[in-house]
C-alpha positions as CSV (number, residue, x, y, z in Angstrom):
1,M,-8.3,10.7,9.4
2,R,-6.4,9.6,12.5
3,Q,-2.7,10.2,12.9
4,L,-0.6,7.4,11.6
5,S,2.9,6.4,12.8
6,E,5.8,5.7,10.5
7,Q,5.5,1.9,11.2
8,E,1.7,1.9,10.4
9,I,2.4,3.7,7.1
10,R,5.2,1.3,6.1
11,A,3.0,-1.7,6.9
12,A,0.1,-0.3,4.9
13,F,1.5,-0.5,1.4
14,V,-0.5,-2.8,-0.9
15,N,1.5,-2.4,-4.2
16,C,5.1,-2.7,-3.2
17,T,7.3,-5.2,-1.4
18,K,8.0,-5.0,2.3
19,G,11.6,-4.2,1.5
20,A,10.6,-1.4,-0.8
21,A,8.2,0.0,1.9
22,K,11.0,-0.2,4.4
23,R,13.4,1.8,2.2
24,L,11.0,4.6,1.1
25,T,11.3,8.1,2.6
26,I,8.5,8.9,5.1
27,P,8.2,12.6,6.1
28,H,9.8,13.4,9.5
29,D,7.0,15.8,10.4
30,L,4.1,13.4,10.9
31,D,3.3,15.1,14.2
32,E,2.8,18.4,12.4
33,Q,0.4,17.2,9.7
34,P,-3.2,18.5,9.8
35,W,-4.6,14.9,10.3
36,D,-8.1,16.1,11.2
37,D,-8.4,17.8,7.8
38,L,-7.0,14.9,5.7
39,D,-8.9,12.3,3.8
40,Y,-5.6,10.8,2.9
41,F,-2.0,11.7,3.6
42,G,0.1,12.1,0.5
43,W,3.7,13.2,-0.1
44,R,6.3,13.3,-2.8
45,D,9.6,11.7,-2.1
46,P,12.3,14.4,-1.8
47,Q,15.0,11.8,-2.6
48,A,13.2,10.4,-5.7
49,P,11.2,13.2,-7.5
50,D,9.4,10.7,-9.7
51,R,7.8,8.9,-6.7
52,A,4.9,9.8,-4.5
53,Y,2.9,8.0,-1.9
54,L,-0.5,8.2,-0.3
55,V,-2.0,6.5,2.7
56,T,-5.6,6.5,3.9
57,E,-7.9,4.4,6.1
58,R,-10.3,1.9,4.6
59,D,-12.5,-0.5,6.5
60,G,-10.6,0.5,9.7
61,H,-7.2,-0.3,8.3
62,A,-4.5,1.9,6.9
63,R,-3.9,1.3,3.1
64,A,-1.1,2.9,1.2
65,V,0.0,3.0,-2.5
66,A,3.3,3.9,-4.1
67,L,2.9,6.1,-7.2
68,R,5.1,7.1,-10.1
69,C,4.8,10.6,-11.4
70,P,6.6,13.2,-13.4
71,S,9.2,15.3,-11.5
72,T,8.0,18.8,-10.5
73,S,10.2,20.3,-13.3
74,S,8.1,18.7,-15.9
75,W,4.7,19.9,-14.6
76,Q,2.6,21.2,-17.5
77,T,1.5,24.8,-17.7
78,R,-2.0,24.1,-19.0
79,R,-5.0,24.0,-16.8
80,S,-6.0,20.5,-15.6
81,M,-8.5,19.0,-13.1
82,C,-7.7,16.6,-10.4
83,S,-9.8,13.4,-10.7
84,V,-10.1,13.0,-7.0
85,C,-11.0,16.5,-5.6
86,L,-12.0,18.2,-8.8
87,T,-9.8,21.2,-8.2
88,T,-8.4,22.8,-11.4
89,H,-4.8,23.9,-11.4
90,T,-2.5,25.5,-14.0
91,G,0.5,23.2,-13.9
92,G,-0.5,21.6,-10.6
93,V,-2.1,18.3,-11.7
94,S,0.0,15.2,-12.6
95,L,-0.7,11.8,-14.0
96,M,0.2,9.5,-11.2
97,V,0.5,5.8,-11.9
98,A,0.3,2.9,-9.4
99,A,1.4,-0.6,-10.0
100,K,-1.6,-2.9,-9.3
101,A,-1.4,-5.0,-6.2
102,G,-0.6,-8.6,-6.2
103,K,0.1,-10.8,-9.3
104,A,-1.3,-8.2,-11.7
105,G,1.3,-5.7,-10.5
106,Q,4.1,-8.3,-10.7
107,Q,3.0,-8.7,-14.4
108,G,3.5,-5.0,-15.0
109,N,-0.1,-3.9,-14.9
110,S,-0.8,-0.4,-13.5
111,V,-3.5,2.2,-13.2
112,G,-3.3,5.9,-13.3
113,A,-5.2,9.0,-12.2
114,Y,-4.7,12.7,-12.5
115,L,-4.1,14.0,-9.0
116,C,-3.1,17.3,-7.4
117,S,0.7,17.3,-7.9
118,D,1.2,18.2,-4.2
119,L,-1.3,15.5,-3.1
120,A,-3.2,18.1,-1.0
121,C,-6.7,17.4,-2.3
122,S,-8.2,17.4,1.2
123,L,-6.9,20.9,1.9
124,Y,-8.2,22.2,-1.4
125,V,-11.7,20.8,-0.8
126,R,-11.8,22.4,2.6
127,G,-10.5,25.8,1.4
128,K,-7.4,25.5,3.5
129,R,-5.1,25.7,0.5
130,D,-5.5,27.9,-2.6
131,A,-5.0,26.5,-6.1
132,G,-4.6,30.0,-7.6
133,M,-6.5,31.0,-10.8
134,G,-9.2,28.5,-11.5
135,G,-9.0,26.6,-8.3
136,R,-12.4,25.3,-7.1
137,M,-15.4,25.9,-9.2
138,P,-18.5,27.2,-7.4
139,E,-20.8,24.4,-6.3
140,S,-24.0,24.1,-4.4
141,L,-22.8,21.0,-2.5
142,T,-22.1,21.2,1.2
143,L,-18.6,20.8,2.5
144,E,-19.5,17.3,3.8
145,E,-20.8,16.4,0.3
146,K,-17.6,17.6,-1.4
147,I,-15.5,15.6,1.2
148,G,-17.7,12.5,0.5
149,R,-17.2,12.8,-3.2
150,T,-13.4,13.2,-2.8
151,V,-13.3,10.1,-0.6
152,K,-15.5,8.2,-3.1
153,N,-13.2,9.2,-6.0
154,L,-10.1,8.1,-4.0
155,D,-11.8,4.8,-3.1
156,A,-12.5,4.2,-6.8
157,F,-8.9,4.7,-7.6
158,L,-7.7,2.4,-4.8
159,D,-10.2,-0.2,-5.9
160,K,-8.5,-0.2,-9.3
161,V,-5.1,-0.6,-7.7
162,T,-6.2,-3.5,-5.4
163,G,-8.5,-5.2,-7.9
164,R,-11.4,-4.7,-5.5
165,R,-14.8,-4.1,-7.0
């Protein structure tokens, strides 16, 4: 993924108002992120532990979603699998819920997915971050195929958020 600026990220949100996107906390270390290894850039809001955000590129444009999630103190200790990257974690997967974009979201409709609590799916798939016991199951897929599956799973979630089929 190409490096995005703070302004590009704020303008990319599809499921919150421009005012809410303007007020949310964007990490200050954008220049230090491993952009070449990311399929999406995700972060948890340090000022609001029940909020997280992710931004990716689709069809040549940045698209971002605001998520609600449990605070890190309520992470479960049972083993769970991320629905995007298929990494298993003990206590490192959270149900993250996104308001749907547009009128559906204004009516209170939302969709959820179990995601790596630290939103580091791209790094787990590439072996650049260790999930501890369990982690990644042995597979015969190539790295490119694993990355493609991760992107496909993320796109499916974003399609549910945006109402795109």
